[in-house]
C-alpha positions as CSV (number, residue, x, y, z in Angstrom):
1,M,127.2,49.9,-117.8
2,G,126.4,47.3,-115.2
3,K,129.1,44.8,-114.5
4,D,130.0,41.9,-112.2
5,D,132.6,39.1,-112.1
6,S,130.8,37.2,-114.9
7,E,129.8,39.8,-117.4
8,N,130.2,43.3,-118.6
9,L,127.2,45.1,-120.2
10,T,127.5,48.2,-122.3
11,Y,124.5,50.6,-122.2
12,G,123.6,49.5,-125.7
13,Q,123.5,45.8,-124.6
14,L,121.5,46.8,-121.5
15,N,119.0,48.7,-123.6
16,E,118.5,45.7,-125.9
17,S,117.9,43.4,-122.9
18,V,115.5,45.9,-121.4
19,D,113.5,46.2,-124.6
20,R,113.1,42.4,-124.8
21,A,112.0,42.2,-121.2
22,E,109.6,45.1,-121.6
23,K,107.7,43.4,-124.4
24,L,107.0,40.4,-122.1
25,L,105.8,42.8,-119.3
26,Q,103.6,44.8,-121.6
27,S,101.5,41.7,-122.3
28,A,100.8,41.3,-118.6
29,S,97.7,43.2,-117.3
30,D,99.0,43.8,-113.8
31,K,99.8,47.4,-113.0
32,F,102.5,46.5,-110.5
33,L,105.3,44.0,-110.2
34,I,106.7,42.6,-106.9
35,V,110.4,42.0,-107.0
36,Q,112.4,40.1,-104.4
37,A,116.0,39.8,-105.4
38,W,119.6,40.5,-104.5
39,N,121.6,42.9,-106.6
40,S,122.4,41.5,-110.0
41,A,122.5,42.4,-113.7
42,P,119.2,40.6,-114.4
43,L,117.6,42.7,-111.6
44,I,118.7,45.9,-113.4
45,V,117.1,44.7,-116.6
46,Q,113.9,43.7,-114.8
47,L,113.6,47.1,-113.0
48,F,114.1,49.3,-116.1
49,A,111.9,47.0,-118.2
50,A,109.1,47.4,-115.7
51,W,109.5,51.1,-115.6
52,R,109.3,51.3,-119.4
53,A,106.2,49.2,-119.2
54,N,104.7,51.7,-116.8
55,K,104.6,49.2,-113.9
56,L,104.8,50.2,-110.2
57,V,107.8,48.1,-109.0
58,V,107.4,46.9,-105.4
59,L,110.9,46.1,-104.1
60,L,111.0,43.7,-101.1
61,S,113.8,41.8,-99.5
62,P,114.1,38.2,-100.5
63,R,113.7,37.4,-96.9
64,T,110.4,39.2,-96.5
65,P,107.9,36.5,-95.1
66,S,105.6,35.1,-97.7
67,V,102.6,36.0,-95.7
68,T,103.7,39.7,-95.8
69,V,104.3,39.5,-99.6
70,R,100.9,37.9,-100.2
71,A,99.2,40.6,-98.0
72,I,100.8,43.4,-100.0
73,E,99.9,41.7,-103.3
74,N,96.3,41.4,-102.2
75,Q,96.1,45.0,-101.1
76,L,97.6,46.3,-104.3
77,E,95.3,44.1,-106.4
78,A,92.3,45.4,-104.5
79,Y,93.5,49.0,-104.9
80,F,94.2,48.9,-108.6
81,S,91.0,47.1,-109.4
82,S,88.9,49.7,-107.6
83,T,87.4,52.9,-109.0
84,E,90.4,54.8,-107.7
85,S,92.9,53.0,-110.0
86,D,93.9,56.1,-111.8
87,E,94.5,58.2,-108.6
88,L,98.0,56.9,-108.0
89,A,99.3,57.9,-111.4
90,E,97.5,61.3,-111.4
91,S,98.6,62.2,-107.8
92,S,102.2,62.8,-108.9
93,E,102.5,66.6,-109.1
94,S,102.7,67.8,-112.7
95,S,105.2,70.4,-111.7
96,G,107.8,67.7,-110.8
97,S,110.7,67.8,-113.2
98,A,114.4,67.4,-113.5
99,E,117.1,68.8,-115.7
100,T,119.3,66.2,-117.4
101,N,122.1,67.7,-119.5
102,G,119.9,70.8,-120.0
103,S,116.8,68.8,-121.1
104,R,113.6,68.8,-119.2
105,V,112.2,65.4,-118.0
106,E,108.7,65.4,-119.7
107,G,105.6,64.5,-117.9
108,S,105.0,61.6,-120.3
109,T,107.5,59.5,-118.3
110,P,105.8,56.9,-116.0
111,H,104.6,58.7,-112.8
112,R,104.7,55.8,-110.4
113,A,108.1,54.1,-110.3
114,S,108.8,52.2,-107.1
115,A,107.4,51.2,-103.7
116,M,109.3,49.9,-100.7
117,L,108.6,49.1,-97.1
118,T,109.7,51.3,-94.3
119,S,108.7,51.3,-90.6
120,G,108.5,54.0,-87.9
121,S,109.2,53.6,-84.3
122,S,106.0,51.6,-83.8
123,G,107.4,49.0,-86.2
124,Q,104.3,49.1,-88.4
125,P,105.3,48.9,-92.0
126,K,104.3,51.4,-94.7
127,L,104.7,51.1,-98.4
128,I,106.4,54.3,-99.6
129,V,105.7,55.2,-103.3
130,H,108.2,57.2,-105.4
131,S,107.5,58.8,-108.7
132,T,109.9,58.8,-111.7
133,H,110.4,62.5,-111.0
134,N,111.3,61.8,-107.4
135,H,114.1,59.5,-108.4
136,L,115.4,61.7,-111.3
137,N,115.4,64.9,-109.2
138,S,117.2,63.1,-106.5
139,A,119.8,61.7,-108.9
140,V,120.4,65.1,-110.6
141,A,121.0,66.8,-107.2
142,C,123.3,64.1,-106.0
143,N,125.3,64.0,-109.2
144,Q,125.8,67.7,-109.2
145,R,127.1,67.6,-105.6
146,L,129.4,64.6,-106.3
147,G,130.5,65.8,-109.8
148,I,129.9,62.3,-111.1
149,Q,131.3,61.7,-114.6
150,G,131.0,59.0,-117.2
151,N,134.4,57.5,-116.1
152,D,133.2,57.0,-112.5
153,I,132.5,53.5,-111.2
154,W,130.0,53.2,-108.3
155,L,130.2,50.0,-106.2
156,W,126.6,48.8,-105.8
157,S,127.0,47.7,-102.2
158,L,123.6,48.5,-100.9
159,P,120.6,46.4,-101.8
160,A,118.0,47.7,-104.3
161,F,115.1,47.1,-101.8
162,H,116.6,50.0,-99.8
163,V,116.2,53.4,-101.5
164,G,119.9,54.1,-101.0
165,G,120.7,51.1,-103.1
166,L,118.1,51.7,-105.8
167,S,119.1,55.4,-106.2
168,I,122.7,54.3,-107.2
169,L,121.3,52.9,-110.5
170,R,119.5,56.2,-111.4
171,R,122.5,58.3,-110.6
172,C,125.0,56.2,-112.6
173,F,122.7,55.7,-115.6
174,L,121.9,59.5,-115.7
175,A,125.6,60.3,-115.8
176,G,126.7,57.4,-118.1
177,A,128.8,56.0,-115.2
178,A,129.5,52.3,-114.5
179,V,127.9,50.2,-111.8
180,H,130.0,47.4,-110.3
181,I,127.7,44.9,-108.8
182,F,128.7,43.8,-105.3
183,S,127.4,40.3,-105.1
184,K,125.9,38.7,-102.0
185,G,128.6,36.9,-100.0
186,E,131.5,38.8,-101.4
187,K,134.1,40.4,-99.1
188,L,134.1,44.2,-99.3
189,S,137.8,44.7,-99.1
190,T,138.5,42.1,-101.8
191,V,136.1,43.9,-104.2
192,L,137.5,47.3,-103.4
193,G,141.0,45.9,-104.1
194,T,140.1,44.5,-107.5
195,A,137.2,46.6,-108.9
196,A,138.8,50.0,-108.5
197,P,135.5,51.9,-107.8
198,T,135.6,55.7,-107.5
199,I,132.5,56.0,-105.4
200,I,130.9,53.8,-102.8
201,S,128.0,54.0,-100.4
202,L,128.3,52.3,-97.0
203,V,126.6,52.0,-93.7
204,P,128.8,52.3,-90.6
205,T,129.0,48.5,-90.0
206,Q,130.4,48.0,-93.5
207,L,133.0,50.8,-92.9
208,Q,133.9,49.2,-89.6
209,E,134.6,45.9,-91.4
210,L,137.2,47.7,-93.5
211,I,138.7,49.5,-90.5
212,S,138.9,46.4,-88.4
213,E,141.0,44.7,-91.2
214,G,143.3,47.8,-91.3
215,F,142.4,48.0,-95.0
216,R,143.7,51.3,-96.4
217,C,141.6,53.4,-98.9
218,P,142.4,52.4,-102.5
219,P,143.9,55.2,-104.6
220,D,141.0,55.4,-107.0
221,L,138.3,55.8,-104.3
222,R,137.4,59.5,-104.2
223,S,134.1,59.5,-102.3
224,V,132.9,57.2,-99.5
225,I,129.3,58.1,-98.6
226,V,128.3,56.9,-95.1
227,G,124.7,57.0,-94.0
228,G,121.8,54.8,-92.7
229,A,122.9,55.2,-89.1
230,P,125.0,57.6,-87.0
231,I,128.8,57.4,-87.4
232,T,130.7,57.6,-84.1
233,P,133.6,60.0,-83.8
234,Q,136.0,57.2,-83.3
235,L,135.0,55.4,-86.4
236,L,135.2,58.6,-88.4
237,Q,138.7,59.3,-87.0
238,D,139.9,55.8,-87.8
239,A,138.6,56.0,-91.3
240,I,140.3,59.4,-91.9
241,S,143.5,57.9,-90.6
242,L,143.3,55.2,-93.2
243,G,142.8,57.7,-96.0
244,Y,139.1,57.2,-96.6
245,P,137.4,60.4,-98.1
246,I,134.3,60.0,-95.8
247,R,131.2,62.0,-96.8
248,T,128.4,62.0,-94.3
249,T,124.8,62.2,-95.4
250,Y,121.2,62.3,-94.3
251,G,118.1,61.0,-96.0
252,L,115.1,58.7,-95.7
253,T,113.0,56.4,-97.8
254,E,110.4,59.2,-97.9
255,T,112.9,61.6,-99.5
256,S,114.1,59.2,-102.3
257,S,117.5,58.8,-100.5
258,M,120.0,61.5,-99.5
259,V,119.0,65.2,-99.1
260,T,122.3,66.4,-97.6
261,L,125.9,65.5,-98.2
262,S,129.1,66.7,-96.6
263,E,132.4,67.5,-98.3
264,P,135.1,64.8,-97.6
265,W,136.1,64.9,-93.9
266,M,139.8,65.8,-93.6
267,A,139.9,65.9,-89.8
268,L,137.5,65.1,-87.0
269,S,135.4,67.9,-85.5
270,E,132.3,67.8,-83.3
271,P,129.5,67.8,-83.5
272,I,129.5,65.4,-86.5
273,H,127.2,66.8,-89.2
274,A,125.5,65.5,-92.3
275,G,126.6,68.2,-94.6
276,K,124.6,70.8,-96.5
277,P,121.3,70.3,-98.3
278,L,121.5,69.3,-102.0
279,D,120.4,71.7,-104.7
280,G,116.6,71.8,-104.9
281,V,116.2,70.8,-101.2
282,D,114.7,73.3,-98.8
283,L,115.6,72.1,-95.4
284,S,114.5,73.8,-92.2
285,I,113.9,73.1,-88.5
286,S,110.4,73.3,-87.3
287,Q,109.3,75.0,-84.1
288,E,109.2,71.6,-82.4
289,G,112.9,71.1,-83.5
290,R,112.1,68.5,-86.2
291,I,113.8,68.4,-89.6
292,H,111.5,69.6,-92.3
293,I,112.1,69.0,-96.0
294,Q,110.5,70.7,-99.0
295,S,111.6,69.3,-102.3
296,D,110.6,67.5,-105.5
297,V,112.4,64.4,-104.0
298,V,109.8,63.9,-101.3
299,R,107.7,60.7,-102.0
300,M,104.5,60.9,-104.0
301,G,102.5,58.9,-101.5
302,E,102.2,55.8,-99.4
303,F,100.1,52.8,-98.8
304,V,99.0,52.3,-95.2
305,D,96.9,49.1,-94.5
306,G,96.1,49.0,-98.2
307,N,94.8,52.5,-98.5
308,Y,96.8,54.9,-100.7
309,V,97.5,58.3,-99.2
310,P,98.9,60.9,-101.7
311,A,101.6,63.3,-100.4
312,T,102.9,66.7,-101.2
313,H,106.5,67.9,-101.7
314,S,106.6,68.6,-98.0
315,F,107.7,66.2,-95.3
316,T,108.4,66.7,-91.6
317,T,110.6,63.9,-90.1
318,Q,110.6,62.5,-86.6
319,D,114.3,63.4,-86.3
320,T,115.3,66.5,-84.4
321,G,118.1,68.6,-85.8
322,A,119.8,71.9,-86.0
323,L,121.5,73.9,-88.7
324,S,125.0,75.3,-88.0
325,L,126.1,78.8,-89.0
326,E,127.8,77.2,-92.0
327,G,124.5,75.5,-93.0
328,H,125.5,72.0,-92.0
329,L,122.7,69.7,-90.7
330,V,123.4,68.3,-87.2
331,V,121.0,65.4,-86.7
332,G,119.6,64.8,-83.2
333,P,117.5,62.1,-81.6
334,R,114.0,61.2,-82.9
335,Q,111.1,63.0,-81.3
336,D,108.8,59.9,-81.5
337,D,111.1,57.8,-79.3
338,V,110.0,59.2,-75.9
339,I,108.6,56.6,-73.5
340,I,107.0,57.1,-70.1
341,S,108.8,55.0,-67.5
342,G,107.6,55.3,-63.9
343,G,105.9,58.6,-64.7
344,E,109.0,60.1,-66.3
345,N,109.6,60.9,-69.9
346,I,112.7,59.1,-71.3
347,S,114.2,59.7,-74.7
348,L,115.6,56.6,-76.3
349,G,117.5,58.7,-78.8
350,L,119.2,60.6,-76.0
351,I,120.3,57.3,-74.4
352,E,121.7,56.1,-77.8
353,A,123.6,59.4,-78.3
354,T,125.1,59.1,-74.8
355,I,126.1,55.4,-75.3
356,L,127.8,56.4,-78.6
357,R,130.1,58.8,-76.7
358,H,131.7,55.9,-74.8
359,P,135.0,55.1,-76.4
360,A,134.4,51.3,-76.4
361,I,131.2,51.5,-78.5
362,L,131.0,51.1,-82.2
363,T,127.2,51.5,-82.6
364,C,124.0,50.9,-80.6
365,R,120.2,50.6,-80.6
366,V,117.9,51.3,-77.6
367,I,114.4,49.9,-77.6
368,A,111.5,50.0,-75.1
369,Q,110.1,46.9,-73.4
370,P,106.9,46.7,-71.4
371,H,107.4,46.6,-67.6
372,V,104.8,45.6,-64.9
373,S,105.8,48.4,-62.5
374,Y,107.2,51.2,-64.7
375,G,105.1,50.8,-67.9
376,F,108.1,50.7,-70.2
377,R,111.9,50.3,-69.6
378,P,114.8,51.0,-72.0
379,I,117.0,48.0,-73.2
380,A,120.3,48.8,-74.9
381,F,122.0,46.8,-77.6
382,V,125.6,47.6,-78.3
383,K,128.3,46.7,-80.7
384,W,131.7,46.8,-79.0
385,K,134.8,47.9,-80.8
386,R,136.7,45.0,-79.2
387,S,134.1,42.3,-79.1
388,K,136.3,39.9,-77.0
389,Q,136.4,42.3,-74.1
390,P,133.0,43.9,-73.6
391,E,133.1,46.6,-71.0
392,V,129.6,46.4,-69.6
393,Q,130.5,47.6,-66.1
394,S,132.5,50.6,-67.6
395,L,129.6,51.5,-69.8
396,T,127.0,51.2,-67.0
397,H,129.1,53.4,-64.7
398,F,129.5,55.9,-67.6
399,L,125.7,56.0,-68.2
400,E,125.0,56.4,-64.4
401,Q,127.2,59.5,-64.5
402,E,125.7,61.0,-67.7
403,L,122.0,60.2,-67.4
404,D,119.2,60.4,-64.9
405,K,119.0,57.2,-62.9
406,I,115.7,56.2,-64.4
407,A,117.1,56.5,-67.9
408,V,119.9,54.0,-67.4
409,P,118.9,50.8,-69.4
410,D,117.9,47.8,-67.5
411,F,120.0,45.5,-69.8
412,I,123.0,46.0,-72.0
413,L,123.0,43.3,-74.6
414,E,125.1,42.4,-77.7
415,L,123.8,44.0,-80.9
416,P,123.6,41.3,-83.5
417,D,124.8,41.8,-87.1
418,P,122.1,42.7,-89.6
419,E,121.0,39.8,-91.8
420,E,123.0,39.8,-95.1
421,G,121.6,42.5,-97.4
422,F,119.9,44.5,-94.6
423,V,121.0,47.9,-93.3
424,K,119.6,47.5,-89.8
425,V,118.6,44.7,-87.4
426,S,114.8,44.5,-87.3
427,L,112.9,45.8,-84.3
428,A,111.1,42.4,-84.1
429,Q,114.5,40.6,-83.7
430,L,115.7,42.9,-81.0
431,T,112.4,42.6,-79.2
432,E,112.7,38.8,-79.2
433,I,116.2,38.9,-77.8
434,A,115.2,41.4,-75.1
435,S,112.2,39.3,-74.1
436,K,114.4,36.2,-73.7
437,A,117.0,38.2,-71.6
438,I,114.2,39.6,-69.3
439,N,112.6,36.2,-68.8
440,T,116.0,34.5,-68.1
441,H,116.8,37.2,-65.5
442,A,113.3,36.8,-63.9
443,N,113.7,33.0,-63.7
444,H,117.2,33.4,-62.0
445,H,115.8,35.8,-59.4
446,S,112.5,34.0,-58.7
């Protein structure tokens, strides 16, 4: 059941709406559908109708520039009209399957389901393609770990154009649970106080919003899944103190959302971990120290510059990590974030991890900017716990004690809030802010 402030839909009513929408989509010859929309009941109908019509649904933010949308559309049209048009559907592994209430998901279900943008440290976007089996296997594994039932209500607080938001629909519909739509512009604490959800997925900035208000955990809320970015020890402690059953997680767009999940944190312990792998996920650490995932949830392929590259069930991330004796995943810095500055290797992830240890910091991002003398230099963006009293000097002194001198960022700037509906601030926006700060500083000292 999907529901918001204006309407309640039973699964029967939703099915009827999807059937009507599917008939319209079946008459269209396009093999893909580009969708740019905020979360809503009509979006749910559109998504499931497209999947029934065997369309690849490309989910993009409503704020994606029109030039980017048109480029993606042209690339997909060229691909699907080529002689390779059947390769995408056939490349989904025939062995992929999921168990739903003891029944096997048959291979006749649409192979290609969704595609969404992701970008690596270079900022170059890729269109990650998921199969129906990817999504269903992910949903089954997550539901088993959470013990989700038909009487659960999941607050749909992450946008569908992020895999963490899209996966909520699959999980709930598989279990017969309800989805409460968190509409754009609503206040999170207000919705939590009135909708009585039992499960919610949040990024740390959303959790901090609740903590800053001193909003205590509602009694019906039994799981608060936090991912998308590292959670600081202080934020975790504050959340525990207010009664929130925080469950930390790890996952990527390439893995159809979460692949690990912790039990609810009852007390703070370090290092903070992301829990144990879900059933069906073989997680290991490579010889280079990177997190390696073998599972049916790993994406079926990706488009890079218009060329489709099929994938296997295996994926090695750029994140470093370690497995504890208890089997918990401890996520480290990314391995592709090393820059050369003045002939020295500097890890941006290590700088971020060090900044997060300062008690005044809520979250941070560190990027590299070109430098005439050094090649590249690190620039830090931080979100202060008490924004009215930024402690730049204290943080700088702390970093000088904890890092090699050359690794101390040249600038410590305020981290802006993500645009509404986004999980993170874009690299392009941070680069623009950093460039202005560097130019202003140069003009003042010229």
